[in-house]
Residue frames as a rotation matrix with the C-alpha (Angstrom) as fourth column:
MET 1
-0.749 0.360 -0.556 65.83
-0.153 -0.911 -0.384 6.00
-0.645 -0.203 0.737 2.96
ALA 2
-0.770 0.477 -0.424 63.86
-0.490 -0.018 0.871 4.84
0.408 0.879 0.247 -0.07
ALA 3
-0.550 0.528 -0.647 61.90
0.544 0.814 0.203 2.22
0.634 -0.240 -0.735 1.92
LEU 4
-0.556 0.343 -0.757 61.04
0.664 -0.364 -0.653 4.66
-0.500 -0.866 -0.025 4.53
ALA 5
-0.819 0.179 -0.545 59.96
-0.404 -0.854 0.327 7.18
-0.407 0.488 0.772 1.84
VAL 6
-0.663 0.613 -0.430 57.61
-0.165 0.440 0.883 4.56
0.731 0.656 -0.190 0.28
LEU 7
-0.395 0.566 -0.724 56.01
0.873 0.477 -0.103 3.83
0.287 -0.673 -0.682 3.61
ILE 8
-0.603 0.163 -0.781 55.49
0.310 -0.854 -0.418 7.44
-0.735 -0.494 0.465 4.40
ALA 9
-0.832 0.276 -0.481 54.09
-0.550 -0.520 0.653 8.23
-0.070 0.808 0.585 1.00
SER 10
-0.632 0.623 -0.461 51.77
0.223 0.716 0.662 5.25
0.742 0.316 -0.591 1.03
GLN 11
-0.483 0.475 -0.736 50.39
0.851 0.058 -0.522 6.31
-0.205 -0.878 -0.432 4.44
LEU 12
-0.683 0.194 -0.705 49.77
-0.137 -0.981 -0.137 9.84
-0.718 0.003 0.696 3.13
PHE 13
-0.808 0.400 -0.432 48.05
-0.485 -0.035 0.874 8.55
0.334 0.916 0.222 0.07
PHE 14
-0.540 0.607 -0.583 45.89
0.623 0.754 0.208 6.19
0.566 -0.251 -0.786 2.15
ALA 15
-0.473 0.356 -0.806 44.94
0.732 -0.351 -0.585 8.98
-0.491 -0.866 -0.095 4.51
PHE 16
-0.426 0.184 -0.886 44.35
-0.119 -0.982 -0.147 12.00
-0.897 0.043 0.440 2.20
LEU 17
-0.953 0.125 -0.276 43.27
-0.283 -0.041 0.958 10.60
0.109 0.991 0.074 -1.33
PRO 18
-0.319 0.912 0.259 39.45
-0.830 -0.137 -0.541 10.62
-0.458 -0.387 0.800 -1.63
TYR 19
-0.532 0.266 -0.804 38.74
-0.437 0.727 0.530 7.02
0.725 0.633 -0.271 -2.58
LYS 20
0.252 0.692 0.676 36.09
-0.964 0.114 0.242 4.93
0.091 -0.713 0.696 -0.97
ARG 21
0.831 0.227 0.507 36.65
-0.378 0.900 0.217 1.53
-0.407 -0.372 0.834 0.61
ARG 22
0.461 -0.781 -0.422 40.34
-0.552 0.120 -0.825 1.03
0.695 0.613 -0.376 -0.03
ALA 23
0.924 -0.337 -0.182 42.72
0.371 0.666 0.647 -1.44
-0.097 -0.665 0.740 1.46
TYR 24
0.681 -0.672 -0.292 46.19
-0.434 -0.691 0.577 -0.47
-0.590 -0.266 -0.762 2.36
LEU 25
0.015 -0.765 0.644 48.30
0.275 0.623 0.732 -3.19
-0.961 0.166 0.220 0.62
PRO 26
0.410 0.046 0.911 47.35
0.906 0.095 -0.413 -2.24
-0.105 0.994 -0.003 -2.90
ILE 27
0.985 -0.065 0.162 48.18
-0.041 -0.988 -0.150 1.41
0.170 0.141 -0.975 -2.16
LEU 28
0.485 -0.858 0.170 51.49
-0.337 -0.004 0.941 0.29
-0.807 -0.514 -0.291 -0.77
LEU 29
0.188 -0.373 0.909 52.10
0.675 0.721 0.157 -1.82
-0.714 0.584 0.387 -3.83
MET 30
0.654 0.251 0.713 51.27
0.725 -0.477 -0.497 0.97
0.216 0.842 -0.494 -6.24
THR 31
0.917 -0.399 -0.030 53.53
-0.347 -0.830 0.437 3.43
-0.199 -0.390 -0.899 -4.14
ALA 32
0.189 -0.888 0.419 56.40
-0.076 0.412 0.908 1.01
-0.979 -0.204 0.011 -4.26
ILE 33
0.238 -0.067 0.969 55.97
0.923 0.327 -0.204 0.50
-0.303 0.943 0.140 -8.08
GLY 34
0.926 0.181 0.330 55.90
0.284 -0.911 -0.298 4.33
0.247 0.370 -0.896 -8.43
PHE 35
0.660 -0.751 0.012 59.17
-0.498 -0.426 0.756 4.71
-0.563 -0.505 -0.655 -6.46
GLY 36
0.092 -0.556 0.826 60.65
0.462 0.759 0.459 1.90
-0.882 0.339 0.327 -8.63
LEU 37
0.483 0.181 0.857 59.85
0.871 -0.200 -0.449 3.93
0.090 0.963 -0.254 -11.70
GLY 38
0.959 -0.284 0.012 61.47
-0.279 -0.933 0.227 6.97
-0.053 -0.221 -0.974 -10.00
GLN 39
0.227 -0.931 0.286 64.66
-0.177 0.249 0.952 4.96
-0.958 -0.267 -0.108 -9.70
PHE 40
0.093 -0.214 0.972 64.39
0.857 0.514 0.031 3.87
-0.506 0.831 0.231 -13.31
TRP 41
0.968 0.195 0.157 63.87
0.234 -0.926 -0.297 7.68
0.088 0.325 -0.942 -14.11
ASP 42
0.660 -0.750 -0.050 67.28
-0.563 -0.538 0.627 8.26
-0.497 -0.386 -0.777 -12.52
TYR 43
0.140 -0.620 0.772 68.89
0.235 0.778 0.583 5.24
-0.962 0.100 0.255 -14.01
ILE 44
0.370 0.049 0.928 68.25
0.924 0.079 -0.373 6.50
-0.092 0.996 -0.016 -17.59
GLY 45
-0.602 -0.797 -0.045 69.81
0.795 -0.604 0.062 9.88
-0.076 0.002 0.997 -16.66
LEU 46
0.083 0.620 0.780 66.70
0.531 -0.690 0.492 12.15
0.843 0.373 -0.386 -16.61
PRO 47
-0.684 -0.390 0.617 66.71
-0.185 -0.725 -0.663 15.12
0.706 -0.568 0.424 -14.10
SER 48
0.299 0.762 -0.575 65.25
0.482 0.399 0.780 14.53
0.824 -0.510 -0.248 -10.68
LEU 49
0.134 -0.132 0.982 65.10
-0.769 -0.639 0.019 15.83
0.625 -0.758 -0.187 -7.15
ARG 50
-0.116 -0.349 -0.930 67.01
0.243 0.898 -0.368 13.40
0.963 -0.269 -0.019 -4.83
LEU 51
0.404 0.104 0.909 66.50
-0.869 -0.268 0.417 12.80
0.287 -0.958 -0.018 -1.12
GLY 52
0.106 -0.513 0.852 69.12
-0.494 0.716 0.493 10.20
-0.863 -0.473 -0.177 -0.10
GLN 53
-0.866 -0.362 0.344 68.90
0.048 0.625 0.779 7.34
-0.497 0.692 -0.524 -2.49
ALA 54
-0.099 0.919 0.381 65.20
0.829 0.288 -0.479 8.05
-0.551 0.268 -0.791 -3.50
ASN 55
-0.940 -0.091 0.330 64.34
0.286 -0.738 0.611 10.28
0.188 0.669 0.719 -6.42
MET 56
-0.634 0.703 -0.323 61.50
0.392 -0.068 -0.918 12.11
-0.667 -0.708 -0.232 -4.90
LEU 57
-0.424 0.449 -0.786 60.09
-0.650 -0.755 -0.081 14.21
-0.630 0.477 0.613 -7.65
PRO 58
-0.395 0.392 -0.831 59.46
-0.766 0.359 0.534 11.51
0.507 0.847 0.158 -10.29
ALA 59
-0.900 0.088 -0.427 58.78
0.265 0.888 -0.376 8.79
0.346 -0.452 -0.823 -7.59
VAL 60
-0.612 0.749 -0.251 56.01
0.162 -0.193 -0.968 10.73
-0.774 -0.633 -0.003 -5.86
LEU 61
-0.379 0.530 -0.758 54.59
-0.823 -0.567 0.015 11.75
-0.423 0.630 0.652 -9.18
PHE 62
-0.564 0.069 -0.823 54.52
-0.495 0.769 0.404 8.22
0.661 0.635 -0.400 -10.57
ALA 63
-0.915 0.213 -0.343 53.17
0.395 0.645 -0.654 6.87
0.082 -0.734 -0.674 -7.28
LEU 64
-0.549 0.750 -0.369 50.37
-0.198 -0.546 -0.814 9.41
-0.812 -0.374 0.448 -7.23
LEU 65
-0.242 0.514 -0.823 49.42
-0.970 -0.109 0.217 8.64
0.022 0.851 0.525 -10.88
LEU 66
-0.733 -0.092 -0.674 49.38
-0.204 0.975 0.089 4.91
0.649 0.203 -0.734 -10.10
GLN 67
-0.882 0.395 0.255 46.94
-0.243 0.083 -0.967 5.20
-0.403 -0.915 0.023 -7.09
PRO 68
-0.007 0.984 -0.180 43.71
-0.956 -0.059 -0.288 4.82
-0.294 0.170 0.940 -9.20
LEU 69
0.025 -0.041 -0.999 45.02
-0.652 0.757 -0.048 1.51
0.758 0.652 -0.008 -10.40
ALA 70
-0.830 -0.295 0.473 45.12
-0.557 0.421 -0.716 0.14
0.012 -0.857 -0.514 -6.71
ARG 71
0.050 0.917 0.397 41.50
-0.821 0.264 -0.506 -0.86
-0.568 -0.301 0.766 -6.98
PHE 72
0.632 0.256 -0.731 42.54
-0.713 0.563 -0.418 -3.51
0.305 0.786 0.538 -9.72
VAL 73
-0.514 -0.851 -0.103 45.06
-0.729 0.497 -0.471 -5.29
0.452 -0.167 -0.876 -7.61
PRO 74
0.264 0.723 -0.639 43.60
-0.183 0.688 0.703 -8.65
0.947 -0.069 0.314 -6.62
ARG 75
-0.438 -0.311 0.843 43.23
-0.862 -0.119 -0.492 -9.37
0.254 -0.943 -0.216 -2.94
PRO 76
-0.864 0.099 -0.493 42.65
0.152 0.986 -0.069 -12.60
0.480 -0.134 -0.867 -1.15
ASN 77
0.159 0.974 0.160 39.06
-0.118 -0.142 0.983 -13.12
0.980 -0.175 0.093 0.13
ARG 78
-0.653 -0.456 0.605 39.07
-0.602 -0.172 -0.780 -12.50
0.460 -0.873 -0.162 3.88
GLU 79
0.300 0.768 0.565 35.98
-0.925 0.379 -0.024 -14.78
-0.233 -0.516 0.825 4.54
PRO 80
-0.705 -0.506 0.496 36.88
-0.413 0.862 0.293 -18.47
-0.576 0.002 -0.817 4.97
LYS 81
-0.363 0.583 -0.727 35.22
-0.712 0.330 0.620 -20.80
0.601 0.743 0.295 2.30
GLU 82
0.309 0.613 0.727 32.67
-0.859 0.507 -0.063 -23.12
-0.407 -0.605 0.684 3.66
PRO 83
-0.782 -0.535 0.320 33.45
-0.355 0.804 0.478 -26.77
-0.512 0.260 -0.818 3.26
THR 84
-0.072 0.741 -0.668 31.57
-0.973 0.095 0.210 -28.50
0.219 0.665 0.714 0.53
GLU 85
0.413 0.306 0.858 30.01
-0.534 0.844 -0.044 -31.86
-0.738 -0.440 0.513 0.97
ALA 86
-0.648 -0.737 -0.195 32.08
-0.654 0.407 0.637 -34.51
-0.390 0.540 -0.746 -0.70
LYS 87
0.479 0.799 -0.363 30.09
-0.878 0.426 -0.219 -36.55
-0.020 0.424 0.906 -3.24
PRO 88
0.249 -0.306 0.919 30.56
-0.283 0.884 0.371 -40.34
-0.926 -0.353 0.134 -2.82
SER 89
-0.234 -0.369 -0.899 32.57
-0.953 -0.095 0.287 -41.56
-0.192 0.924 -0.330 -5.72
LYS 90
0.797 0.458 -0.394 31.58
-0.555 0.813 -0.176 -44.70
0.240 0.358 0.902 -7.78
PRO 91
0.283 -0.731 0.620 33.61
-0.408 0.494 0.768 -47.64
-0.868 -0.471 -0.159 -6.58
ASP 92
-0.327 -0.548 -0.770 35.98
-0.944 0.155 0.291 -49.11
-0.040 0.822 -0.568 -9.07
ALA 93
0.690 0.535 -0.487 35.03
-0.616 0.788 -0.008 -52.46
0.379 0.305 0.873 -10.66
SER 94
0.056 -0.728 -0.684 38.35
-0.057 0.681 -0.730 -53.86
0.997 0.080 -0.003 -9.52
SER 95
-0.792 -0.310 0.526 37.78
-0.507 -0.146 -0.849 -52.98
0.340 -0.939 -0.041 -5.79
GLN 96
0.280 0.873 0.399 34.46
-0.956 0.292 0.032 -54.93
-0.089 -0.391 0.916 -5.61
PRO 97
-0.349 -0.377 0.858 34.63
-0.427 0.879 0.213 -58.63
-0.835 -0.292 -0.468 -4.82
GLY 98
0.167 0.313 0.935 34.51
0.634 0.692 -0.345 -60.75
-0.755 0.651 -0.083 -8.02
GLY 99
0.870 0.144 -0.471 35.61
-0.241 -0.709 -0.663 -57.80
-0.429 0.690 -0.583 -10.13
ARG 100
0.771 -0.552 0.317 38.22
0.631 0.593 -0.501 -58.12
0.088 0.586 0.805 -12.69
């Protein structure tokens, strides 16, 4: 139930929060961390509103508060790097005829 709640909440955050040019994976990551903090909230015994195994009240609150940090999650560059010209290396003295 918790994994499904993470997916649903991340989709809702992605659709309705007013941030420009966002990627989905950082939002999903921040939502999962928020739900993890909600589980920790329950582990230490603080009051919460549970839905199945997910602690919805602290989890959604933490996930919502972490969403502005999603822009700092590093993402791989989608454009492939162009190959660089390999510089010819200097031949070793031992590989030349008469070398030592």
